[in-house]
N, C-alpha and C positions, 0 to 999 in steps of 0.2 A: 557459335551460339547453341548448336545442337548438343555439343559436348557439355556446355554449362548446364543445360536443362537436365541432361542425364545425371550430372554430378549432384544437382539440387535434389532430384528425385531420389537418388541413391542415399543421400544424406538424410532426407526426410524419412525414408524407410528404416534406416539404421536407428534414427532417433525414436521413431515410433516403437520399434522392437525393444529398444533399451528401456523406454518408459514402461512398456507392458511387462517386461521382465522384472523391473524394479517394483512395480505395483504388485505383481504376484509374490515376489519375495517378501515384500512388506506385509502382505495379507497373511502369509504363512507364519510370519514372526508374531502376529497378533494371537492372543489366546482365543480359542473357539468355544462358544457356548451355544447350545441349542435349547430353545424353549418349545415344549410340546404342550399345546393347549387341548382342551376337549373339542372345541370347534371354533369357528369364526363366523357363526351364523347369527350372532346377537351383538348388540351394541356393547354389552358388558365385556365380552372377550376382545372386541376391537379396541376398547380402552386399555385393557391389560396389555395388548400387543403394542399399543402406542407407548406405554410406559417402558416396556422392555426395550423397544427400539431406541428410545431416548437414552436408556442406560448403555446400550451398545456404543452409541456415539460418545457419551461422556467418559466412559471408562476405556475407550480404545479397544473394544472387543470385536472380533470377527464373529458376529452372531446372526442367528436367523430364528424366526418364529414359524412353527409348523402346527397344523391342526388337522383333525380328521374331518371328513365331509359331513358326517351325520352324528358324531359324538358317541359312537358305539365303542364298547370295550374291545371287541375283536379288531376293529380298525386301528385303534390306538396301539394295541399290542404289535400289530404288523408294522406300524409307523415307527415304533420304538426299535424294532429289529433293524430297520433301515438306518436309523440314527446311530445305533451301536456300531454298525459296519463302518461309519465315518469317523468313529473314535474322537468325539469332541472332548475338550478338557473338562467341561462340566455339563451335566444335564439338569435342566429345570423342567419339571413336569407337573401337570395337574391331572392326577390319575382318575380315569373315568370309572373303572370297575376293578377294584383291587385284586380279586382272584385271578384276573387275566393279566393285569399289568405288573403285579409284583414279581413273578418269575423272571421277566425280562429286565426289570429294574435291578434284580439281584445280579444279573449278568453284567450290568454296568459296574457295579461295585466290585465284582470279581475281576474286572478289567481295570481297576483303579481309577474309575471315573466317578467322582462324587455326584450324588443325586440330591437336588433340592426339591422339596415339594412346594407347589404353588397353589393357593386358593383352597385346596382340599387336603386336609391333614390325614394321616393314617398312623396308627401305633406300630410302625415298622422300624425295627431297631437299627437298620442300616442307613436310614436317611441322614443326611448331613444337617439339615435344618428344615423347618417349615416357615413359609412366609405367607401370611394371609390373615383372615378375619378370625377373631374369637367368636365362633358362631353362637355359642350359648349367650354371650354378652349381647350380640346383635338381637337375639330373640327377646332377651330381657328388656332392652331399650325399645324394641318395637311394641312390646306389651305395655310398658309404662306410657309410651307416647299415645297409644290408642286409649288407654285408661284415662288419660288426661282430658279426653273428649267425652267421657262417659260418667255415670254415677254408680256407686256401689250397688250390686244386685243386677246391673245390666248384663246382657248376654252378648257374646261374640262368637264368631266362627273362625276356624283356622283351615287354610288350604295349603298343601305342600307337596313336594316331590317324595322321593323314596325316604320313608321314615327311618329306615335302617342305615341311611348314609350319614357320615359325620357332619354333613352340611344341614340338610333339612331336619334331621333328627334332633340335633343340638339346638337349632333355632326354635323348633317347636317346644322343646323342653324349657328353654329360657323364657319363652312367652308364657308358658303355663305358670312358671314361678312368679312372674310379675302379676298375672291375673289373680292368682291365689292370694297374693299379698294385699291386693286392694279390693278383694271380694267381687271380682268380675267373673261371671260364670262362662265357661266354654260350653256352649250349647251343642256344638257338633264339630267334628274334625274330619276333613276329607283329604286323604294323603295318597301317595303313590301316583300322583297325577303327572303326566308328561306335558312339557311346555308345548303350547300351540296345539293341543289336542282337543277334539270335540268333547272329550270327557270332562274337560275343565268347565266348559259352558254348561254341560249337564249337571255337574256337581254344584255349581253356584246357583243354577236355577232351582235345584232341589233344596238347597239351603234356604233360599228366599221363600219357597213354597211351604216347606215343612217347619221352618223356624222364622216366621214373619216378624218375630220380636227381636231378632238379632240386630244389634246396634252398630256393629263394625265387623270387618274381616281383616285378619292378618294373613298375608301370603308370604311364603318363604323365598320368593324372588320376584323381580319386577315383571317378568313375562307373565307369570300367573296373576299378579296384581292387576296388570293392565287388562287382561281378559276378564277378570272379575268386575272391574270398573265398567267395562262395556256391557256386560250382562246386567249389572245393577241399573245402569242407565236405561237399557232397553225395557226393563220391567218397572220403570217408574219409581225406583227407590233412590234415596240420597243418603248414603252412609259412608263413613270414612274407611279407607283401605290403606294399609301400609305394605310396601314392598321391602326390598333389601339392597338394591343395587345403585340407586340414584341415577338411573338412565335419563336421557333427555326428556322423553315423554312423561315420566313420572314427575320430574322437576317442573316441567311446563304446567302440569295440572296444579301444582302448588302455587306457582307464580300467578296463574289465572284464578286462584282461590277456589278451584273445583275440589281440591283436597286440602285439609289443614296441614298435613305434614307426612313425612315418611322417614325411614332410617336408610342409611346408605353405606355400603362398603366403599373402599377407596381403591378401585381396580387399577387406576393409573399408578398410584404409589406402590401397589402390590407388584406390578410388572417391573417398575423401576428398581425397587428394593431387592427383588430377586436377582437382578443382574448385578447390583452392587454387592450382594452377598457372594455371588459367583466369583466376582473379581477378588474379593477378600480371600476366598478359598484358594483360588489360583495362586495368590501371593503368600500362601502358607498360614493364614490366620485361622484361628478357631472361631466358628460362628455359632450363634444360638438362634432359637426360634424368634421370629419377629411378628408382633401383632400390628397389622397395617391399619387398624383402627376402624371405628364406626362413627359416622356423623349423623346428626339429626338435622333434617332439612325442613325448614318452615318458610313462611312467606318472607321473613326478614333476611334470610341468606340464600334464597332460591336463585335470585338473579345472578349473583356472583358465580354460583355453581354452574348455572346454565351458560353463562358467557364462556367460562373455562371449557366446558364440554363441547360447545359449538365451535370454538376456535381450534380445539384439539382434533376434531373429526371433520373439519371442512376440507 
């Protein structure tokens, strides 16, 4: 009896070791892709991550999603150095601050590791492709959406992040084009605002104080938009605000008819498509930039969007 138990235990150990060895061998045979995001402190980036992870499963890729703690350029540069040491087959990155990240991205290319840019484009000649939003188009659509709630001659305000970035800057430029086309005046513009900063509250309060005739506010992302909505409510105003990301809170406000609508990137598609492009690159295909699209969210389609996001992030 004792001998049989020993034999069973021994066989179990051999089987476990064999399975472990095969699993490791199989994992090594899979192509490796690393996605480096700016951070994972907002719902937007969580949705991007979910799309990328679905791509890993669908395309049989040994992948992982990494992000900095605070979204700083120095942090991302150090993180990229660690990723380079692991030599993935493809790097997908959303560059935080190009002057700091480009030198290390160049090292990936020198080591024959293709680099795909995600969410944030840059006129860098060595990138394999860009997957993300046409930010000028997003700004144009946001401008026209707000204008549909206004009359020619009405005034609006714009709040945004770094105006020199290819994200905020292009969105603001697109909005200006739309407002000019329909004779809506931009009364004031407050930029270089950091997300969740007391400066956002101060900026919106100043807009309401100095420009009480402003009829709407366009924000370059949902974090800024939601802060603006809170300040507007606190000060007893009721004016439409557009964001850019289609996060749950923004879509809920549309479903509840607090807001008439907003424009939204497709972060889930962005993450998924970037992994699909990585798979094609690994298989020797030539890829081109992909516009992941911009949706207009209104009462009629808000619930479907909301159900999808809540199911995705539950």
